[in-house]
C-alpha positions in Angstrom: -72.2 -56.6 21.8 -71.4 -55.5 18.3 -68.0 -54.2 17.1 -67.3 -52.0 14.0 -64.1 -52.9 11.8 -62.9 -49.8 10.2 -59.9 -48.6 8.1 -58.1 -45.4 8.2 -56.9 -44.1 4.8 -54.5 -41.5 3.2 -56.3 -38.6 1.7 -55.9 -40.3 -1.7 -57.7 -43.5 -0.4 -54.8 -45.8 0.4 -55.6 -48.0 3.4 -52.8 -47.5 6.1 -54.4 -48.8 9.4 -57.1 -51.4 10.4 -58.9 -51.2 13.6 -62.2 -52.0 15.6 -64.3 -50.0 17.9 -67.6 -50.2 19.8 -67.9 -46.2 19.2 -69.1 -44.2 16.4 -66.6 -43.9 13.5 -66.4 -40.0 13.8 -65.8 -40.5 17.7 -63.1 -43.1 17.0 -61.4 -40.7 14.6 -61.4 -38.1 16.9 -59.6 -40.3 19.7 -56.9 -41.2 17.0 -56.4 -37.4 16.2 -56.2 -36.5 19.8 -53.7 -39.4 20.5 -51.6 -38.0 17.7 -51.7 -34.5 18.8 -50.8 -35.3 22.4 -47.5 -36.5 21.1 -47.8 -40.5 21.2 -44.8 -42.0 19.4 -45.8 -45.0 17.4 -46.1 -45.7 13.5 -49.8 -44.7 13.5 -49.7 -41.5 15.2 -46.5 -40.4 13.3 -48.4 -41.2 10.2 -51.4 -39.1 11.3 -49.2 -36.2 12.3 -47.6 -36.3 8.7 -51.1 -36.2 7.1 -52.1 -33.2 9.5 -48.9 -31.3 8.6 -49.8 -31.8 4.9 -53.2 -30.0 5.6 -55.4 -33.2 5.4 -57.3 -35.3 7.6 -57.0 -39.1 7.7 -60.0 -40.8 6.2 -62.0 -43.4 8.3 -64.2 -46.0 6.2 -66.5 -48.6 7.5 -65.6 -52.1 6.7 -68.4 -54.1 8.6 -70.1 -54.8 11.9 -69.7 -58.0 13.8 -71.0 -59.9 16.9 -68.8 -59.9 19.8 -65.3 -58.1 20.4 -64.2 -58.3 16.7 -60.6 -59.8 17.8 -60.6 -62.5 15.1 -62.1 -60.1 12.2 -59.4 -57.5 12.8 -56.7 -60.2 13.1 -57.9 -61.5 9.7 -58.2 -58.1 8.1 -54.7 -57.2 9.2 -53.2 -60.4 7.8 -55.1 -59.9 4.7 -53.8 -56.4 4.2 -50.3 -57.4 4.7 -50.4 -60.2 2.4 -51.9 -57.8 -0.2 -48.9 -55.4 0.4 -50.8 -52.7 2.0 -48.5 -50.4 4.0 -50.2 -50.7 7.3 -49.1 -48.7 10.4 -50.6 -51.2 12.7 -47.9 -52.3 15.3 -49.6 -55.5 16.3 -51.4 -58.5 14.5 -54.6 -57.2 16.0 -56.8 -58.4 18.6 -56.2 -57.7 22.4 -52.7 -57.2 23.7 -49.3 -56.8 21.9 -49.6 -59.8 19.6 -47.0 -59.7 17.0 -45.4 -56.5 18.3 -41.5 -56.5 18.0 -39.4 -53.7 19.5 -36.7 -52.5 17.1 -33.0 -52.7 18.3 -33.1 -48.8 18.9 -36.3 -49.0 21.0 -35.0 -51.8 23.2 -31.6 -49.7 23.7 -33.8 -46.8 24.8 -35.7 -49.0 27.2 -32.5 -50.3 28.8 -31.1 -46.9 29.3 -31.9 -45.7 32.8 -34.2 -42.4 33.0 -32.9 -39.4 34.7 -34.5 -37.9 37.7 -35.8 -35.0 35.6 -37.2 -37.3 32.9 -39.1 -39.6 35.8 -40.6 -36.2 37.1 -41.9 -35.2 33.6 -43.4 -38.7 33.3 -45.1 -38.4 36.7 -46.4 -34.8 35.9 -47.6 -35.9 32.4 -49.7 -38.7 34.0 -51.4 -36.6 36.6 -55.1 -36.6 36.3 -55.0 -38.9 33.1 -57.7 -41.5 33.0 -58.2 -44.4 30.5 -61.2 -43.9 28.1 -64.5 -45.9 28.9 -63.6 -48.0 25.9 -60.1 -48.9 27.3 -61.4 -49.5 30.8 -64.1 -52.0 29.6 -61.3 -53.7 27.5 -59.2 -54.0 30.6 -62.1 -55.3 32.6 -63.1 -57.8 30.3 -59.4 -59.1 29.7 -59.1 -59.7 33.5 -62.4 -61.5 34.0 -62.0 -64.9 35.4 -58.2 -64.5 36.1 -56.6 -64.8 39.4 -55.2 -61.5 40.9 -51.6 -61.0 39.6 -50.1 -61.5 43.1 -52.1 -64.4 44.2 -49.9 -66.9 46.0 -47.0 -64.5 46.1 -45.2 -63.7 49.4 -42.6 -61.1 50.1 -39.4 -62.4 51.7 -38.8 -61.3 55.4 -36.3 -58.7 54.4 -38.8 -57.2 51.9 -41.4 -57.1 54.5 -39.4 -55.4 57.0 -38.2 -52.8 54.6 -41.9 -52.1 53.8 -42.9 -51.8 57.5 -39.9 -49.4 58.1 -41.0 -47.3 55.3 -44.6 -47.0 56.7 -43.7 -46.5 60.3 -44.0 -43.3 62.1 -44.1 -40.2 60.4 -43.6 -41.8 57.1 -47.1 -43.2 57.2 -49.6 -41.0 55.3 -52.0 -41.4 58.3 -49.6 -40.4 60.9 -50.9 -37.8 63.5 -54.4 -38.1 62.1 -57.5 -38.9 63.9 -60.9 -40.0 62.5 -63.7 -38.2 63.9 -66.5 -40.2 65.7 -69.0 -39.7 62.8 -66.3 -41.2 60.5 -65.7 -44.1 62.7 -69.4 -44.7 63.1 -69.9 -44.9 59.2 -67.1 -47.2 58.8 -68.5 -49.6 61.4 -72.0 -49.5 59.7 -70.5 -50.1 56.2 -68.8 -53.2 57.7 -71.7 -54.8 59.6 -72.2 -58.3 58.6 -68.8 -58.6 56.6 -66.4 -61.2 57.4 -62.7 -60.4 56.5 -61.2 -63.5 58.1 -62.4 -67.0 56.9 -63.8 -69.4 59.5 -60.7 -71.6 58.9 -58.3 -68.7 59.7 -60.4 -67.9 62.8 -60.0 -71.5 64.1 -56.2 -71.3 63.4 -56.0 -68.1 65.5 -58.1 -69.5 68.4 -55.8 -72.7 68.3 -52.7 -70.4 68.3 -53.9 -68.3 71.4 -54.7 -71.6 73.4 -51.1 -72.8 72.8 -49.6 -69.6 74.1 -48.4 -70.2 77.8 
């Protein structure tokens, strides 16, 4: 895997952003422009919108290509740029995740403020049909490789389990009143032939539990 390190510049050539991508530079610039035009609120998108309002496009410049994901190289370039006084609009120190990001007091106050029902509805509607890009999905997949599931070893308390059960009972269940066709049941059965959903140890515990039942 090879990754390109690039910079976004003002029309006069001043470097304002350091990034990395496995895509072509023109394609990556297009994604930056699309993100800004969709109204995303961060320093990078605010800067891009300002450049667009002035009738220009940000310039994208190739820095180099490296083996691997380019995390260390991106971090090094961002650190170097900040040391040199570049007015970077990167909100993190680079690499994966939000390393180095700090929310402003105003942002933290907005995060604490409860959202109205209308606001929540608008957020829900804006996310309908939206899917992460292929590049984002690959990054998410790679970041989770080798990690245990987020809910591994967690158990809901009895009160929570009862609430979940009540919320899914009767006509509240999405499958309430529905009946699968014989053909659909046959296909499900064929798809599960040879699969073992319960471990041997669990099976033995179930058998032992039945034997103890009077």
